[in-house]
C-alpha positions as CSV (number, residue, x, y, z in Angstrom):
1,M,86.0,110.7,80.6
2,D,85.6,107.8,78.3
3,A,87.0,104.3,78.8
4,A,90.0,104.9,76.5
5,S,91.3,107.6,78.7
6,F,91.6,105.2,81.6
7,R,93.8,102.7,79.7
8,P,97.1,104.4,80.4
9,I,96.2,104.5,84.1
10,L,95.3,100.8,84.1
11,R,98.5,99.9,82.3
12,A,100.6,101.9,84.8
13,M,98.8,100.3,87.7
14,T,99.3,96.8,86.2
15,A,103.0,97.5,85.7
16,V,103.5,98.6,89.3
17,A,101.5,95.7,90.6
18,F,103.4,93.2,88.4
19,R,106.8,94.6,89.5
20,A,105.8,94.6,93.2
21,I,104.5,91.0,93.2
22,A,107.5,89.8,91.1
23,I,109.9,91.3,93.7
24,L,107.8,90.0,96.6
25,E,107.8,86.5,95.0
26,A,111.6,86.6,94.7
27,L,112.1,87.8,98.2
28,T,109.9,85.1,99.7
29,W,111.8,82.5,97.7
30,V,115.0,83.7,99.4
31,G,113.3,83.6,102.8
32,L,112.1,80.1,102.1
33,L,115.6,79.0,101.1
34,V,117.1,80.5,104.2
35,G,114.4,78.8,106.3
36,M,115.2,75.5,104.6
37,L,118.9,76.0,105.4
38,F,118.1,76.4,109.0
39,K,115.7,73.5,109.1
40,Y,117.8,70.9,107.2
41,V,121.4,72.0,107.8
42,L,121.9,74.3,110.8
43,T,119.4,73.9,113.6
44,G,116.4,71.7,112.6
45,D,114.1,74.6,113.5
46,T,111.0,74.7,111.2
47,I,109.7,78.2,111.9
48,G,111.4,79.8,108.8
49,V,109.9,77.2,106.5
50,R,106.5,77.5,108.0
51,I,106.5,81.3,107.8
52,F,108.2,81.8,104.4
53,G,106.5,78.7,102.9
54,A,103.1,80.3,103.5
55,L,104.3,83.8,102.3
56,H,105.9,82.3,99.2
57,G,102.9,80.3,98.4
58,A,100.7,83.4,98.6
59,A,103.2,85.4,96.5
60,F,103.3,82.6,93.9
61,V,99.5,82.4,93.7
62,A,99.4,86.2,93.3
63,Y,102.2,86.2,90.6
64,V,100.4,83.9,88.2
65,P,97.3,86.1,87.6
66,I,99.2,89.4,87.6
67,T,101.5,87.9,84.9
68,L,98.5,86.9,82.8
69,L,97.0,90.3,83.3
70,A,100.2,92.1,82.3
71,A,100.5,89.9,79.3
72,R,97.1,90.9,78.2
73,R,97.4,94.6,79.0
74,F,100.8,94.9,77.3
75,G,100.3,92.5,74.4
76,W,103.0,90.0,75.3
77,S,103.5,87.1,72.9
78,L,102.8,83.6,74.0
79,S,106.5,82.9,74.5
80,V,107.0,86.0,76.6
81,T,104.0,85.1,78.7
82,A,105.2,81.5,79.1
83,A,108.6,82.7,80.1
84,G,107.0,85.0,82.7
85,L,105.0,82.1,84.2
86,A,108.1,79.8,84.1
87,A,110.1,82.5,85.9
88,A,108.2,81.7,89.1
89,F,109.8,78.4,89.6
90,P,113.6,79.0,89.9
91,P,114.7,81.2,92.8
92,L,114.9,84.9,91.8
93,G,113.4,84.0,88.4
94,T,110.6,86.6,88.7
95,L,113.2,89.3,89.6
96,A,115.2,88.4,86.4
97,F,112.0,88.4,84.3
98,D,110.9,91.7,85.7
99,L,114.2,93.3,84.9
100,W,114.1,91.9,81.4
101,V,110.5,93.0,80.6
102,S,111.3,96.4,82.1
103,R,114.5,97.0,80.2
104,T,113.0,95.8,76.9
105,G,110.0,98.1,77.2
106,R,107.4,95.3,77.7
107,L,105.9,97.1,80.7
108,T,105.1,100.4,79.1
109,D,102.3,102.0,77.1
110,R,104.6,101.9,74.1
111,A,104.6,98.1,74.3
112,A,100.8,98.0,74.4
113,A,100.4,100.4,71.5
114,T,102.5,98.3,69.1
């Protein structure tokens, strides 16, 4: 098999990894917000912030390179790539961005071929 025959597999793996990390980043954002609710409003307990802060930080750090990789593999424009990176900042932004790129075909072989 030549290198070109692996491209569809690499694109599919990139799409799956992007979607998984985008969802993980969004879920850890929610966990961090719940932890902050407990810490600052309900009980003063910091365990949720400590746990989800670390998880969210790791998910955020993983989201940036997978977004750049997906942008390269699927040929996203600079504005789509910037929107993907900016989506990491608001809560659930990565989930919304993932839904948008999925529904508009930006995570498919068709997108990379054009």
